[in-house]
N, C-alpha and C positions, 0 to 999 in steps of 0.2 A: 319564442322558446329556444330555437337553435342558437341564437346569440347568447342566451343565458347559459346554455350547455358549454359553449366555447369559452365563455368567461370563466366558468367554474374550472374547466380543464386548464386554462392558462394560469389561473390563480393558484392551482396546485403546483404548477411548475415554479411559479414565483416563490411560494412557500418553501419549496425544496431548496431553491437557490439561497434564500435567506437563512434557512436552518443549517446549510452547509457553509455559511460564512461569506456568501457573495452578496452583491448588490444588483438589483434589477434596475436597468435604465428606463425601459419602456416596454409596452406591449404593442406590437404592430398588427393591425387588422388589414388583411388584403383579400382580394377576390378569391385567392386560392386557399385562404385559411388565416390563421393567426400564429404569431411567434413572439417569444420574449427575447429581448436583448438585455444581456447582463454583462456587468463589468467585473469579471472574475476569471482567473485561470484555474480550472478545476481538473483534478486527476480524472483518468478515464472511469474509475469506479464512481466518483462523485457525479460525473457527467451522465453516466448510466442512470444513477439515482434520480437526477433532475428529469431526464427523459421519461423514466418510468412513472414519475409522480403524476403526470397528466392523465394517462390511461387509468391509473389507480383512482384518481379523483373522478373521472368519468364513470368508471364502474361503480364506485361508491354512490354517486348521484343516481345511477340507474337503480341500484338496490333501494335507496331511500324513496325514490319516485314510485317504485312498485309498491312499497309498503303504504305510501300515501294515496295510491290509486291514480297517480298522474301518469297514465300509460303512454301518452304521446311523448312526454318529456323523458320517460324511461327509455323509450325506443330511440329517441335522438341521442341520448347519452350512451346507449349500448353501441349504436352505429359509430359514434365518434370514437369510442374506446377501441372497438375492433379495427376500424379503418386506420387509426393512428398506430396500431401495432403491426401494420404491414412493414416488412423489413426493407424499406426504401427511403432514401434521403429525400426530402428533409423531414419526413415523418418521424415520430418518436421511436417506432420500431427500428427504423433505419439507423437512428442515432445510437440505439441500444446495441444493435448488431455491430456497428462500427466500433463502439467502445470495447466490446468483447473481443473483436478481432485485433484491435490495437493492443490489448492486454496480452494477447498470445503471439502476435506477429508485429511487424513494423507498420507504421501508418501508411506507407506507400502501397504495401500489399493490401491493406484494408481498403484503401481508396479504390484500387483496381477491382476488388471483389464487389464493393458497393456500387461502382459505376455499372458493372455488368448486371448486377441484381436489379438496380433501378430501371435500366432499360427493359429488362424482361418483365418486371412488374407493370411498368407503364404500358408495354405492349399488350399484356393480358387485360388490363383495365380498359384500354382503348378497344381491344377486340370484343370485350363484353358490351361496351357501349355501342359498337357497330351492330352486334348481334341484336341488342335490344331495339335499336332503331329499325332494323329489318323486320322485326316482329311487331312493329307498330307502336312501340313504347317511345313516345316523344319526350323523354326526359334526358337532359344532357348532364345529369348528376355526376357521372364518372369522367366526363370530358375534361373538365378543368383540373381535377387531381391527376389524371394520367398525363396531361400536358405539363403540369407543374413538375411531376417526378421526372419525366423525360427531359425537360429543359434543365432541371437541376443536374442530372447525370451528364447531359451533353455539355453544359457550361463548364462543369468541373473537368471533364475529359479534355475539352478544348483548352482550358487554362493550363492544365498539366502539360499538354503538348507545346504550348507557347513557352512555358518555363523551361522545357527541355530543348527548345530550339527546333522542334519538328515542324512548326508552322511558321 
């Protein structure tokens, strides 16, 4: 069932890209989640719309699942929706915040804000994971997402330093 929820979520991203005149190359499924690759240069407003389409699809699937009495599937979709709205890259919420920042500031300032925000959110998720482990909850659910967010922010920060000649 979680795979079906992820598929619906990514399908909504694909539909948004298509409706905005783009072309989807592929959907990548990884240990840390899924992502679409598309062959289009979109404005920040359109990119925001593409990012927002996934959580909207997940929330819609949540509502339909509730009506149909599929409570487990509803829960999976709600968690997927809410988690993807976290304002950290590469999550949809991070992409949306990045687009909003770029519309009001320059991309370099947006990158800086997103790097710091990503590290903070990863630290909080990792802290919650450690707290749960100390309480006897042996579920590593938050470990992979927190490391993915942290690695994404660190990699981007490292790449920027290399481009600026600081490393």
